[in-house]
C-alpha positions in Angstrom: 141.3 -37.6 -47.7 137.5 -37.0 -48.1 135.3 -39.7 -47.2 131.4 -37.9 -48.4 128.8 -40.9 -48.5 125.4 -41.4 -49.3 125.2 -44.1 -47.3 123.0 -43.4 -43.2 125.6 -42.3 -41.2 125.9 -44.9 -38.2 126.7 -43.2 -34.6 129.7 -44.5 -33.5 130.2 -44.2 -29.5 133.4 -43.1 -28.2 136.3 -44.6 -27.1 137.5 -44.2 -30.4 141.0 -45.5 -31.8 143.5 -43.3 -34.5 146.6 -43.5 -36.0 147.9 -41.0 -38.4 150.2 -38.5 -38.7 149.8 -34.9 -37.7 151.3 -31.1 -37.2 151.2 -29.2 -33.7 151.4 -25.4 -34.1 151.4 -23.4 -31.1 149.9 -20.0 -30.4 150.5 -17.3 -27.4 148.3 -14.2 -27.0 149.4 -12.4 -23.9 147.3 -13.8 -20.2 145.1 -11.5 -18.8 143.8 -11.8 -15.5 140.0 -9.9 -17.2 138.8 -11.5 -20.7 139.9 -9.9 -23.4 138.0 -10.3 -27.3 138.4 -13.6 -28.9 139.6 -13.2 -32.5 136.9 -12.9 -35.2 137.0 -16.1 -36.7 137.4 -18.3 -33.6 133.7 -20.0 -33.6 131.6 -20.8 -37.1 128.9 -18.3 -37.4 125.9 -19.9 -36.2 127.5 -21.1 -33.0 128.8 -17.1 -32.3 126.7 -15.8 -29.4 125.2 -19.0 -29.1 125.5 -21.3 -25.4 128.2 -22.4 -27.3 129.8 -19.4 -27.1 132.6 -18.6 -24.1 133.7 -15.6 -25.7 133.6 -13.8 -22.8 135.2 -15.9 -20.7 138.7 -15.7 -22.7 141.8 -15.0 -21.2 144.6 -15.7 -23.9 147.4 -17.4 -22.8 149.1 -20.6 -24.8 146.6 -22.2 -27.4 147.5 -24.8 -30.3 146.1 -25.4 -34.4 146.2 -29.1 -34.8 146.4 -30.3 -38.6 145.6 -34.4 -38.3 145.8 -36.7 -40.9 144.2 -40.1 -39.9 144.6 -42.7 -41.8 142.8 -45.0 -39.6 139.7 -44.3 -36.5 136.7 -45.9 -35.9 134.6 -43.8 -38.2 137.8 -43.9 -41.4 140.5 -42.2 -42.7 140.2 -38.1 -42.8 141.3 -35.0 -42.1 140.8 -32.4 -39.1 141.9 -28.9 -38.1 141.2 -27.7 -34.6 141.8 -24.5 -33.1 142.2 -24.1 -29.1 142.6 -20.5 -28.7 144.0 -20.5 -25.4 142.2 -20.4 -21.6 139.1 -19.6 -21.1 137.9 -19.4 -17.4 135.5 -21.7 -15.7 133.9 -21.8 -12.1 134.5 -25.5 -10.8 131.8 -26.5 -8.0 133.8 -27.0 -5.1 137.5 -26.0 -6.8 136.9 -22.3 -7.8 137.9 -20.8 -11.1 139.8 -22.9 -13.2 141.4 -21.9 -16.5 140.8 -24.8 -19.0 141.1 -24.9 -22.6 138.3 -25.2 -24.9 138.2 -25.9 -28.6 136.2 -23.5 -30.2 136.7 -25.0 -34.1 136.8 -28.4 -35.2 137.0 -28.9 -39.5 136.8 -32.5 -40.7 136.8 -33.9 -44.2 134.4 -36.8 -43.0 131.0 -36.8 -42.6 130.8 -39.5 -40.2 132.9 -37.5 -38.0 130.7 -34.8 -38.2 127.7 -36.3 -37.1 129.5 -38.2 -34.1 131.3 -34.5 -32.7 128.6 -33.5 -30.5 126.7 -36.3 -28.8 130.3 -38.1 -27.9 132.3 -34.9 -27.0 130.3 -31.9 -27.2 132.1 -30.4 -30.2 130.4 -29.3 -33.2 132.3 -30.0 -36.2 131.7 -28.9 -39.7 133.1 -30.4 -43.1 135.6 -28.8 -44.6 137.2 -29.2 -47.7 141.6 -30.3 -47.1 143.9 -30.2 -49.6 147.8 -31.3 -49.5 150.0 -30.5 -52.1 153.8 -30.5 -52.5 154.9 -26.6 -51.9 156.0 -25.4 -54.7 158.7 -23.4 -53.5 160.4 -26.6 -51.7 159.9 -30.4 -52.2 160.3 -31.2 -48.5 157.2 -28.7 -48.0 153.5 -29.4 -47.9 151.1 -26.6 -48.5 148.0 -27.2 -46.7 144.6 -25.8 -47.2 141.5 -26.0 -45.9 137.8 -24.5 -47.5 134.5 -24.7 -46.8 132.3 -27.2 -49.3 130.8 -24.9 -51.0 133.6 -22.5 -52.1 136.7 -25.5 -52.1 139.0 -22.6 -54.0 138.8 -19.9 -51.4 140.6 -21.2 -48.6 140.3 -19.7 -45.8 142.8 -21.6 -44.1 146.6 -22.1 -45.4 149.9 -22.7 -44.0 153.3 -24.2 -45.8 155.0 -27.0 -43.2 158.9 -28.2 -44.4 159.0 -32.0 -43.6 162.3 -31.4 -41.4 165.2 -33.9 -42.7 168.1 -33.0 -39.9 166.5 -33.7 -37.2 165.7 -37.0 -35.6 162.5 -37.8 -34.4 161.8 -38.5 -30.3 159.3 -40.8 -28.9 156.4 -38.9 -27.2 154.4 -41.0 -24.5 151.9 -40.9 -22.8 149.9 -42.7 -19.7 147.2 -44.8 -20.8 143.4 -43.4 -19.9 142.8 -45.9 -17.1 145.9 -44.6 -15.4 144.9 -40.8 -16.4 141.4 -41.1 -14.4 143.3 -41.5 -11.2 145.8 -38.5 -11.3 144.1 -35.4 -10.0 145.5 -32.7 -12.8 145.0 -33.2 -16.3 147.5 -31.4 -18.7 146.3 -33.2 -21.6 142.3 -32.4 -20.6 140.2 -30.4 -22.0 136.9 -28.6 -21.2 134.3 -29.2 -24.3 131.5 -26.6 -25.6 128.3 -26.4 -25.4 128.4 -28.8 -22.6 130.8 -28.8 -20.5 132.7 -32.0 -21.0 136.0 -33.2 -19.9 137.7 -35.4 -22.8 140.9 -37.4 -22.0 143.1 -38.9 -24.1 146.4 -40.8 -24.3 148.5 -41.0 -27.4 152.2 -42.0 -27.9 154.5 -41.5 -31.1 157.2 -40.1 -33.0 157.9 -36.7 -32.9 160.1 -34.2 -34.6 160.5 -30.3 -34.4 159.0 -27.9 -37.9 159.0 -25.1 -39.4 155.8 -23.3 -39.7 155.1 -20.5 -42.5 151.6 -19.5 -43.6 151.2 -19.2 -47.0 150.7 -16.2 -49.0 147.7 -16.2 -51.5 148.6 -16.4 -55.0 148.0 -13.9 -57.8 143.8 -13.7 -58.8 143.1 -15.1 -55.6 140.1 -15.0 -53.0 139.6 -14.8 -49.8 136.7 -16.5 -48.2 133.8 -14.8 -49.2 134.8 -13.8 -52.5 136.6 -10.2 -52.5 139.4 -10.6 -54.3 143.1 -9.4 -52.6 144.7 -6.8 -53.3 148.6 -6.3 -52.7 148.4 -4.9 -49.4 145.8 -7.8 -48.3 148.9 -10.6 -49.9 151.3 -9.2 -47.2 149.2 -9.5 -44.5 148.3 -13.0 -45.1 151.6 -14.1 -45.3 151.9 -13.8 -41.4 148.7 -15.3 -40.6 147.4 -18.6 -40.8 143.3 -17.6 -41.3 141.4 -15.3 -43.3 139.4 -14.3 -40.3 136.6 -15.2 -41.3 136.5 -19.1 -41.7 139.7 -19.2 -39.2 140.7 -16.4 -36.5 144.3 -14.4 -38.2 146.6 -15.8 -35.7 150.3 -16.5 -35.7 152.5 -19.6 -34.4 153.9 -18.8 -31.0 157.4 -19.2 -33.2 158.4 -20.0 -36.6 160.7 -23.1 -35.3 159.2 -24.0 -32.3 156.0 -26.6 -33.6 156.0 -30.0 -34.2 155.5 -32.4 -36.5 153.9 -35.9 -35.2 155.1 -38.3 -38.2 153.8 -41.1 -36.7 150.9 -41.7 -33.9 148.5 -43.7 -32.1 146.0 -42.4 -29.7 142.6 -43.3 -27.8 140.3 -40.8 -27.4 137.8 -41.6 -24.1 134.4 -40.3 -24.3 133.5 -36.5 -22.4 132.8 -36.5 -18.6 130.5 -33.9 -17.4 132.2 -31.6 -15.4 130.3 -29.6 -12.9 130.1 -26.0 -13.7 128.9 -22.6 -12.5 127.5 -21.0 -15.8 
């Protein structure tokens, strides 16, 4: 779903309320006490090397790729791709070093969502062209691709997500934001960049286990950048979600241990400044 418009883009203050569906794909890189290289493509080109770039504090660990389809939000329906590569070290004032999740890439199909990302949550968002089509190999699977608006036929992210039929879904629930703010530790909070903000959310919904298959490129296709793929490229891309340019070449933690939220409701609070020693 795309929401391109020529009308003035509104400032829409948080909190935002969402409903929709999503897929959650866990990632894993062995944790290191010393920083390790962040995969290429984890940041947009103009953000790599800027104050928003946390590469020097990346330690691996569990990360996430999230694909979300909002049928309702405060700026209308849109699609979103989020990358949380893993854990980043932050020295919190009075608390010492902690390891926090950090979002490095957000791609959305909505201009209205794009312009509100940084002022509300300290997160630069980028426009992308999303495609959700039935997989040619299975009627119960969806081929998802994301591309840059200037090259919509050259996706930099693609995956096949089978929709499970055999397994029943289970309820997923979290405390309301008012309750979350009273707790000392937030497993559902992360530090956003470039300004250090903590972003809290609360969600409820229905969840199923699902299989994730990175999708091979088809005959004659090109990767983002325009280079034609040879047989070796196609074989390698079968096991990775991104092309290493527009999105990093990451693999799911497990082919089968992924999650499809068939329906969810979510409240996303405005970012709260976190006192860090930068």
